[in-house]
N, CA and C of each residue as an Amber inpcrd file, in Angstrom:
protein
   525
   0.8570000  -1.1760000   0.0000000   0.0000000   0.0000000   0.0000000
   0.8980000   1.2320000   0.0000000   0.6030000   2.1710000  -0.8570000
   1.4140000   3.3820000  -0.9220000   1.1780000   4.2440000   0.3180000
   2.1200000   5.1190000   0.5780000   2.0040000   6.0250000   1.7140000
   0.7670000   6.8980000   1.5700000   0.4990000   7.3770000   0.3460000
  -0.6620000   8.2460000   0.1310000  -1.9620000   7.5110000   0.3690000
  -2.0200000   6.2410000  -0.0520000  -3.2450000   5.4680000   0.1980000
  -3.4310000   5.2120000   1.6910000  -2.3350000   4.9590000   2.3960000
  -2.4190000   4.7600000   3.8460000  -2.9360000   6.0290000   4.5240000
  -2.4550000   7.1920000   4.0770000  -2.9300000   8.4500000   4.6360000
  -4.4190000   8.6210000   4.3670000  -4.8370000   8.3090000   3.1630000
  -6.2640000   8.4380000   2.8200000  -7.1200000   7.5120000   3.6680000
  -6.6210000   6.3290000   3.9760000  -7.3390000   5.4050000   4.8560000
  -7.4860000   6.0290000   6.2370000  -6.4200000   6.6630000   6.7320000
  -6.4880000   7.3600000   8.0230000  -7.5350000   8.4650000   7.9840000
  -7.6010000   9.1860000   6.8680000  -8.6070000  10.2400000   6.7330000
 -10.0090000   9.6680000   6.8260000 -10.2200000   8.5210000   6.2350000
 -11.5370000   7.8930000   6.2760000 -11.9240000   7.5500000   7.7060000
 -10.9760000   7.0820000   8.4850000 -11.2560000   6.7040000   9.8670000
 -11.5370000   7.9400000  10.7140000 -10.6880000   8.9630000  10.6350000
 -10.8760000  10.1300000  11.4860000 -12.0400000  10.9990000  11.0350000
 -12.4650000  10.8800000   9.7970000 -13.5790000  11.7110000   9.3430000
 -14.8950000  11.2890000   9.9930000 -14.9150000  10.1510000  10.6490000
 -16.1210000   9.6770000  11.3150000 -16.2390000  10.2260000  12.7370000
 -15.2760000  11.0110000  13.2040000 -15.2710000  11.5060000  14.5690000
 -16.0900000  12.7740000  14.6970000 -17.0760000  12.7530000  15.5600000
 -17.8060000  13.9550000  15.9260000 -18.6280000  14.5640000  14.8070000
 -19.5250000  15.4820000  15.1850000 -20.3480000  16.1560000  14.1830000
 -19.5100000  17.1340000  13.3840000 -19.8580000  17.3230000  12.1040000
 -19.0890000  18.2660000  11.2930000 -19.2760000  19.6970000  11.7890000
 -18.2190000  20.4630000  11.6840000 -18.2570000  21.8770000  12.0510000
 -18.9000000  22.6610000  10.9060000 -19.2340000  23.9230000  11.1340000
 -19.7870000  24.7330000  10.0370000 -18.8020000  24.7950000   8.8730000
 -19.3000000  24.8460000   7.6590000 -18.3980000  24.8650000   6.5080000
 -17.6280000  26.1740000   6.4190000 -16.4330000  26.1110000   5.8300000
 -15.6770000  27.3430000   5.6230000 -16.3370000  28.1980000   4.5520000
 -15.8720000  29.4050000   4.4240000 -16.4660000  30.3430000   3.4800000
 -15.9310000  30.2060000   2.0620000 -15.1560000  29.1810000   1.7720000
 -14.6130000  29.0170000   0.4330000 -15.6100000  28.2940000  -0.4580000
 -15.7400000  28.7180000  -1.7050000 -16.6660000  28.0510000  -2.6370000
 -16.0880000  26.7150000  -3.0980000 -16.9240000  25.9110000  -3.7370000
 -16.4550000  24.6550000  -4.3240000 -15.4130000  24.9630000  -5.3900000
 -14.4930000  24.0120000  -5.5780000 -13.4410000  24.1860000  -6.5660000
 -12.1750000  24.7210000  -5.9090000 -11.3570000  25.3810000  -6.7090000
 -10.0790000  25.8930000  -6.2040000 -10.1040000  27.4150000  -6.1240000
  -9.6820000  27.9250000  -4.9840000  -9.5750000  29.3530000  -4.7360000
  -8.1140000  29.6550000  -4.4420000  -7.6060000  30.7830000  -4.9010000
  -6.2380000  31.1750000  -4.5860000  -6.2610000  32.4420000  -3.7510000
  -5.5980000  32.3780000  -2.6050000  -5.4460000  33.5450000  -1.7380000
  -4.0260000  34.0620000  -1.8570000  -3.8390000  35.3270000  -1.5910000
  -2.5040000  35.9200000  -1.4730000  -2.3850000  36.4440000  -0.0570000
  -1.4880000  35.8200000   0.7160000  -1.2990000  36.2020000   2.1150000
   0.0010000  37.0030000   2.2060000  -0.0130000  38.1850000   2.8200000
   1.2040000  38.9990000   2.9080000   2.3710000  38.2540000   3.5640000
   3.5630000  38.5120000   3.0280000   4.8230000  37.9980000   3.5840000
   5.8480000  39.0980000   3.3680000   5.9840000  39.9770000   4.3270000
   6.8460000  41.1320000   4.1430000   6.2480000  42.0320000   3.0740000
   7.0650000  42.4390000   2.0840000   6.5740000  43.2820000   1.0060000
   5.9790000  42.4720000  -0.1340000   6.1250000  41.1580000  -0.0580000
   5.5690000  40.2610000  -1.0750000   4.3240000  39.5820000  -0.5220000
   3.8590000  38.5970000  -1.2470000   2.7570000  37.7770000  -0.7510000
   3.0090000  36.3360000  -1.1710000   2.3520000  35.4280000  -0.4850000
   2.4940000  34.0010000  -0.7480000   1.1560000  33.4830000  -1.2570000
   1.2000000  32.7550000  -2.3700000  -0.0130000  32.1570000  -2.9100000
  -0.4140000  30.9300000  -2.1050000  -1.7050000  30.8020000  -1.8690000
  -2.2480000  29.6640000  -1.1230000  -3.4410000  29.1310000  -1.9050000
  -3.3790000  27.8700000  -2.2950000  -4.5070000  27.2380000  -2.9800000
  -5.4140000  26.5990000  -1.9450000  -6.7140000  26.8710000  -2.0630000
  -7.7300000  26.2710000  -1.2020000  -8.6140000  25.4390000  -2.1160000
  -8.7420000  24.1460000  -1.8300000  -9.5330000  23.2600000  -2.6750000
 -10.6590000  22.6860000  -1.8290000 -11.8920000  22.8640000  -2.3170000
 -13.0720000  22.3810000  -1.5950000 -13.9780000  21.6510000  -2.5650000
 -14.4710000  20.4970000  -2.1380000 -15.3630000  19.7000000  -2.9640000
 -16.8240000  19.9500000  -2.6520000 -17.6710000  19.0250000  -3.0910000
 -19.1140000  19.1740000  -2.9340000 -19.6610000  18.4430000  -1.7140000
 -18.8460000  17.6080000  -1.0830000 -19.3140000  16.8390000   0.0750000
 -19.4650000  17.7380000   1.3020000 -20.2870000  17.3370000   2.2630000
 -20.3930000  18.1240000   3.5030000 -19.0230000  18.2680000   4.1690000
 -18.7830000  19.4160000   4.7440000 -17.4940000  19.7370000   5.3460000
 -17.1610000  18.7870000   6.4920000 -15.9810000  18.1460000   6.4030000
 -15.5190000  17.2210000   7.4420000 -14.3140000  17.7600000   8.2020000
 -13.5930000  18.7010000   7.6100000 -12.3980000  19.2400000   8.2420000
 -11.4760000  19.8350000   7.2040000 -10.2890000  20.2360000   7.6660000
  -9.3110000  20.8690000   6.7720000  -7.9520000  20.2090000   6.9460000
  -7.2200000  20.1340000   5.8440000  -5.8710000  19.5790000   5.8610000
  -4.9230000  20.6440000   5.3290000  -3.9660000  21.0480000   6.1630000
  -2.9210000  21.9640000   5.7410000  -1.8140000  21.1150000   5.1260000
  -1.6050000  21.2640000   3.8180000  -0.6620000  20.4430000   3.0560000
   0.6060000  21.2600000   2.8100000   1.7160000  20.8180000   3.4090000
   2.9760000  21.5550000   3.3250000   3.9140000  20.8790000   2.3320000
   4.3340000  21.6140000   1.3100000   5.1940000  21.0240000   0.2810000
   6.6440000  20.9200000   0.7360000   7.3830000  20.0820000   0.0350000
   8.8110000  19.9530000   0.2760000   9.5870000  21.1080000  -0.3360000
  10.8810000  21.1070000  -0.1210000  11.8080000  22.1390000  -0.6020000
  11.6600000  22.3300000  -2.1050000  11.3080000  23.5300000  -2.5250000
  11.1470000  23.9140000  -3.9240000  10.0690000  23.1170000  -4.6670000
   9.1600000  22.4730000  -3.9300000   8.0380000  21.7880000  -4.5730000
   6.8930000  22.7880000  -4.7270000   6.1580000  22.6580000  -5.8010000
   4.9760000  23.4810000  -6.0070000   3.9260000  23.1610000  -4.9510000
   3.1330000  24.1540000  -4.6090000   2.0780000  23.9370000  -3.6160000
   1.0320000  22.9360000  -4.1020000   0.9160000  22.7600000  -5.4110000
  -0.1150000  21.8610000  -5.9330000   0.4530000  20.5000000  -6.3620000
   1.7060000  20.2480000  -6.1020000   2.3020000  18.9780000  -6.5180000
   1.5610000  17.7810000  -5.9100000   1.2890000  17.8300000  -4.6150000
   0.5780000  16.7190000  -3.9740000  -0.8350000  16.5680000  -4.5270000
  -1.4290000  17.6590000  -4.9800000  -2.7780000  17.6070000  -5.5430000
  -2.7860000  16.9890000  -6.9320000  -1.7510000  17.2870000  -7.7190000
  -1.7190000  16.8510000  -9.1160000  -1.0290000  15.5120000  -9.3460000
  -0.1840000  15.0850000  -8.4200000   0.6240000  13.8830000  -8.6500000
   0.2790000  12.7260000  -7.7190000  -0.7450000  12.8760000  -6.8960000
  -1.1290000  11.8080000  -5.9650000  -2.6590000  11.6750000  -5.9570000
  -3.1500000  10.7420000  -5.1710000  -4.5990000  10.5550000  -5.0180000
  -5.1630000  11.4080000  -3.8810000  -4.3170000  12.1990000  -3.2450000
  -4.7380000  12.9770000  -2.0840000  -5.9760000  13.8220000  -2.3640000
  -5.9560000  14.5940000  -3.4240000  -7.0630000  15.4990000  -3.7280000
  -8.3740000  14.7340000  -3.8790000  -8.3760000  13.6980000  -4.7120000
  -9.6060000  12.9380000  -4.9440000 -10.1340000  12.3120000  -3.6560000
  -9.2310000  11.6940000  -2.8940000  -9.6530000  10.9960000  -1.6790000
 -10.1260000  11.9680000  -0.6030000  -9.4270000  13.0820000  -0.4370000
  -9.8230000  14.0590000   0.5820000 -11.1570000  14.7100000   0.2270000
 -11.3310000  15.0980000  -1.0380000 -12.5760000  15.7570000  -1.4380000
 -13.7700000  14.8130000  -1.3530000 -13.5610000  13.5370000  -1.6330000
 -14.6450000  12.5510000  -1.4950000 -15.1510000  12.4920000  -0.0580000
 -14.2540000  12.7830000   0.8740000 -14.5900000  12.6810000   2.2950000
 -14.9400000  14.0240000   2.9260000 -14.9840000  15.0920000   2.1330000
 -15.4180000  16.3870000   2.6250000 -14.3350000  17.2670000   3.2210000
 -13.0790000  16.9610000   2.9570000 -11.9950000  17.7830000   3.4950000
 -11.6520000  18.9390000   2.5670000 -11.3500000  20.0740000   3.1690000
 -10.8230000  21.2280000   2.4500000  -9.3080000  21.1130000   2.5110000
  -8.6450000  21.2990000   1.3730000  -7.1850000  21.2340000   1.3150000
  -6.6240000  22.6440000   1.2290000  -5.6570000  22.9580000   2.0780000
  -5.0080000  24.2650000   2.1230000  -3.5540000  24.0530000   1.7590000
  -3.1210000  24.6410000   0.6500000  -1.7870000  24.3740000   0.1040000
  -1.0190000  25.6760000  -0.1150000  -0.1690000  26.0790000   0.8560000
   0.6240000  27.2990000   0.6670000   1.8630000  27.0540000  -0.1840000
   2.2930000  28.0640000  -0.9060000   3.5110000  27.9960000  -1.7320000
   4.6910000  28.3450000  -0.8440000   5.3710000  27.3410000  -0.3000000
   6.4570000  27.5780000   0.6600000   7.8350000  27.6520000   0.0050000
   7.9630000  27.2870000  -1.2450000   9.1900000  27.3760000  -2.0330000
  10.4120000  26.8300000  -1.3070000  11.2600000  27.6890000  -0.7570000
  12.4990000  27.2430000  -0.1100000  12.4690000  27.3980000   1.4040000
  11.3000000  27.4240000   1.9780000  11.2050000  27.5650000   3.4280000
  11.6450000  26.2710000   4.1150000  12.3510000  26.4250000   5.2280000
  12.6600000  25.2700000   6.0850000  11.8180000  25.3660000   7.3540000
  10.7840000  26.2140000   7.3230000   9.8710000  26.3920000   8.4420000
  10.6330000  26.8430000   9.6870000  11.5620000  27.7740000   9.4790000
  12.3770000  28.2980000  10.5680000  11.5430000  29.1900000  11.4800000
  11.9010000  29.2070000  12.7560000  11.2100000  30.0650000  13.7160000
  11.8730000  31.4310000  13.8360000  13.1420000  31.5110000  13.4200000
  13.8400000  32.7950000  13.4180000  15.0720000  32.6860000  12.5330000
  15.5780000  33.8460000  12.1650000  16.8140000  33.9050000  11.3990000
  17.9690000  34.2670000  12.3320000  19.1390000  33.8150000  11.9750000
  20.3550000  34.1170000  12.7140000  21.2940000  34.8920000  11.7980000
  22.3110000  35.5410000  12.3380000  23.2630000  36.2530000  11.4580000
  23.8810000  35.3240000  10.4030000  24.0140000  34.0510000  10.7300000
  24.6110000  33.0910000   9.7990000  23.6360000  32.6050000   8.7210000
  22.3610000  32.9240000   8.8630000  21.3610000  32.4680000   7.9010000
  21.5950000  33.1640000   6.5700000  21.9580000  32.3740000   5.5670000
  22.2520000  32.9550000   4.2560000  21.0210000  33.0090000   3.3620000
  20.2180000  31.9740000   3.3820000  19.0440000  31.9190000   2.5110000
  17.7990000  32.1920000   3.3500000  17.1430000  33.2870000   3.0610000
  15.9350000  33.6410000   3.8040000  14.7300000  33.4450000   2.8920000
  13.7370000  32.7580000   3.4010000  12.5380000  32.4540000   2.6420000
  11.7940000  33.7360000   2.2950000  11.6650000  34.6060000   3.2500000
  11.0360000  35.9170000   3.0790000  11.5110000  36.7620000   4.2600000
  11.0640000  38.0030000   4.3800000  11.5080000  38.7940000   5.5320000
  11.2010000  38.1300000   6.8800000  10.0950000  37.3830000   6.9510000
   9.8310000  36.6450000   8.1880000   9.9520000  35.1570000   7.9120000
  10.5040000  34.4000000   8.8650000  10.7020000  32.9590000   8.6590000
   9.3860000  32.2250000   8.4040000   9.4800000  31.0810000   7.7280000
   8.2990000  30.3220000   7.3240000   7.3820000  29.9130000   8.4530000
   7.9380000  29.4330000   9.5530000   7.1040000  29.0190000  10.6870000
   6.3450000  30.2090000  11.2690000   7.0170000  31.3350000  11.3590000
   6.3830000  32.5540000  11.8710000   5.2560000  32.9730000  10.9320000
   5.4930000  32.9070000   9.6220000   4.4720000  33.2770000   8.6560000
   3.2460000  32.3720000   8.7740000   3.4670000  31.0670000   8.8780000
   2.3310000  30.1320000   9.0190000   1.5500000  30.4500000  10.2840000
   2.2580000  30.6160000  11.3830000   1.6180000  30.8530000  12.6920000
   0.9160000  32.2080000  12.7580000   1.5940000  33.2740000  12.2850000
   1.0980000  34.6310000  12.4990000   0.3080000  35.2220000  11.3380000
   0.4400000  34.6580000  10.1500000  -0.2460000  35.2170000   8.9780000
  -1.2420000  34.2370000   8.3580000  -0.7570000  33.0350000   8.0150000
  -1.6050000  32.0760000   7.3050000  -2.7690000  31.5940000   8.1640000
  -2.4690000  31.0640000   9.3350000  -3.5440000  30.5100000  10.1700000
  -4.5730000  31.5740000  10.5380000  -4.1830000  32.7740000  10.9950000
  -5.2120000  33.7920000  11.2700000  -6.0270000  34.1940000  10.0300000
  -5.3860000  34.2660000   8.8610000  -6.1250000  34.6140000   7.6390000
  -7.1620000  33.5480000   7.3160000  -6.7960000  32.2860000   7.4930000
  -7.7510000  31.2040000   7.2400000  -8.8660000  31.1930000   8.2820000
  -8.5240000  31.4510000   9.5230000  -9.5390000  31.4720000  10.5740000
 -10.5340000  32.6070000  10.3610000 -10.0740000  33.7010000   9.7900000
 -10.9800000  34.8060000   9.4750000 -12.0180000  34.3900000   8.4240000
 -11.6870000  33.3300000   7.6700000 -12.6160000  32.8160000   6.6590000
 -13.2090000  31.4670000   7.0820000 -13.2680000  31.2350000   8.3860000
 -13.9190000  30.0610000   8.9640000 -13.2370000  28.7350000   8.6420000
 -11.9330000  28.7450000   8.4590000 -11.1730000  27.5220000   8.2070000
 -10.0680000  27.4230000   9.2520000  -9.7370000  26.2020000   9.6500000
  -8.7430000  25.9260000  10.6970000  -9.1510000  26.5300000  12.0450000
 -10.4370000  26.5300000  12.3160000 -10.9070000  26.9720000  13.6260000
 -10.6200000  25.8940000  14.6630000 -10.5460000  26.2840000  15.9100000
 -10.1680000  25.3560000  16.9810000 -11.1260000  24.1720000  17.1040000
 -12.3940000  24.3580000  16.7740000 -13.3420000  23.2460000  16.9130000
 -13.5190000  22.4420000  15.6200000 -12.7140000  22.7080000  14.6100000
 -12.7440000  21.9290000  13.3670000 -11.8600000  20.6970000  13.4910000
 -12.0620000  19.7770000  12.5810000 -11.1700000  18.6290000  12.4350000
 -10.0210000  19.0690000  11.5310000  -8.9520000  19.5620000  12.1280000
  -7.8070000  20.0860000  11.3810000  -6.6590000  19.0890000  11.4110000
  -5.9970000  18.9400000  10.2540000  -4.8760000  18.0070000  10.1350000
  -3.7350000  18.6660000   9.3880000  -2.5420000  18.1420000   9.6110000
  -1.3380000  18.5930000   8.9240000  -0.7910000  17.4480000   8.0950000
  -0.2920000  17.7600000   6.9080000   0.3390000  16.7730000   6.0420000
   1.5070000  17.4470000   5.3480000   2.6870000  16.8300000   5.4210000
   3.8420000  17.4220000   4.7670000   4.7820000  16.3700000   4.2250000
   5.4030000  16.6990000   3.1140000   6.3710000  15.8170000   2.4730000
   7.7450000  16.4620000   2.5450000   8.7560000  15.6940000   2.9260000
  10.1460000  16.1490000   2.9650000  10.2680000  17.3390000   3.9140000
  10.7060000  18.4870000   3.4320000  10.8290000  19.6530000   4.3000000
   9.4630000  20.0480000   4.8490000   8.4070000  19.7650000   4.1030000
   7.0570000  19.9900000   4.6160000   6.7530000  19.1000000   5.8130000
   7.3740000  17.9130000   5.8620000   7.2420000  17.0450000   7.0350000
   7.8560000  17.6940000   8.2620000   8.9550000  18.3770000   8.0630000
   9.5740000  19.1510000   9.1480000   8.5910000  20.2260000   9.6160000
   7.9580000  20.8960000   8.6510000   6.9750000  21.9220000   8.9870000
   5.8150000  21.3630000   9.7920000   5.3760000  20.1510000   9.4640000
   4.2880000  19.5110000  10.2110000   4.6450000  19.4200000  11.6910000
   5.8310000  18.8930000  11.9800000   6.2430000  18.7200000  13.3710000
   6.3440000  20.0640000  14.0880000   6.9440000  21.0430000  13.4350000
   7.1440000  22.3420000  14.0730000   5.8330000  23.1040000  14.2740000
   4.9460000  23.0440000  13.3010000   3.6530000  23.7240000  13.4360000
   2.8010000  23.0420000  14.5000000   2.8530000  21.7140000  14.5520000
   2.1020000  20.9930000  15.5880000   2.5660000  21.4110000  16.9850000
   3.8580000  21.6200000  17.1420000   4.3760000  22.0770000  18.4330000
   3.9700000  23.5230000  18.7190000   4.0190000  24.3690000  17.7050000
   3.6680000  25.7850000  17.8680000   2.1840000  25.9900000  18.1590000
   1.3460000  25.1920000  17.5230000  -0.1080000  25.3650000  17.6450000
  -0.7530000  24.1180000  18.2480000  -0.1950000  23.6700000  19.3510000
  -0.7300000  22.4850000  20.0440000  -2.2200000  22.6960000  20.3190000
  -3.0080000  21.7040000  20.0210000  -4.4450000  21.7770000  20.2460000
  -5.2450000  22.2040000  19.0370000  -4.6290000  22.8490000  18.0650000
  -5.3600000  23.2830000  16.8750000  -5.5510000  22.1270000  15.8980000
  -4.5910000  21.2100000  15.8580000  -4.6330000  20.0950000  14.9090000
  -4.8450000  18.7830000  15.6460000  -5.7070000  17.9290000  15.0770000
  -5.9570000  16.6130000  15.6650000  -4.8010000  15.6580000  15.4470000
  -4.1680000  15.7630000  14.2710000  -3.0690000  14.8520000  13.9410000
  -2.2820000  15.4340000  12.7820000  -1.0950000  14.8770000  12.5750000
  -0.2610000  15.2920000  11.4620000   0.5040000  14.1100000  10.9090000
   0.7910000  14.1670000   9.6330000   1.5940000  13.1320000   8.9800000
   2.8020000  13.8090000   8.3480000   3.9870000  13.4650000   8.8420000
   5.2470000  14.0040000   8.3240000   5.8880000  12.9080000   7.4820000
   5.7140000  12.9840000   6.1690000   6.2200000  11.9550000   5.2700000
   7.6360000  12.2990000   4.8300000   8.5950000  11.4840000   5.2240000
  10.0140000  11.6950000   4.8850000  10.4960000  13.0660000   5.3380000
  10.0660000  13.5050000   6.4990000  10.4480000  14.8070000   7.0180000
  11.9380000  14.8940000   7.2710000  12.5320000  16.0380000   6.9290000
  13.9620000  16.2040000   7.2170000  14.1280000  17.0620000   8.4580000
  14.9830000  16.5940000   9.3370000  15.1940000  17.2310000  10.6340000
  16.6840000  17.2810000  10.9380000  17.0470000  18.0640000  11.9400000
  18.4050000  18.0700000  12.4560000  18.4970000  16.8670000  13.3980000
  19.0480000  15.7820000  12.9120000  19.0480000  14.5290000  13.6550000
  19.6920000  14.6080000  15.0410000  20.8020000  15.3580000  15.2320000
  21.3680000  15.4210000  16.5720000  20.4300000  16.0360000  17.6120000
  19.5150000  16.9030000  17.1660000  18.5670000  17.4900000  18.1010000
  17.4650000  16.5220000  18.4660000
């Protein structure tokens, strides 16, 4: 069984927990948001199907992966939408989901580190549109460097997410 199919099976099991929360304000299909990041902005794809709302999955891409790669190259989109999940896919490009920059930091994702942007900009912007609310069934999914982001965001926002899947996450092993 592929990793993606195993994840989809997990989604099927957890989607049966509790009554569904109110639906987010996003229409069916794909919506693109632009969330400020310093003087620039970051594109975020929001994908919502026709099924009753079951929860939201924040999908974090790997290093230099497109935000829609997991949607276009796996069964994730089809399986999640069949079960009523909204998919939130930010364009993280070269972010390592850092919490701060140091003088030695040569490559900066944007003026503010990726983890700070997710915590302070992305999540509040989504909550303003009724997505990723505390009483929703919220999940994290990340591949490679996005797996690192899953672990770090789960620690930063304990209680907001029911579970997370860090697929091939890269970490500082000595830590």
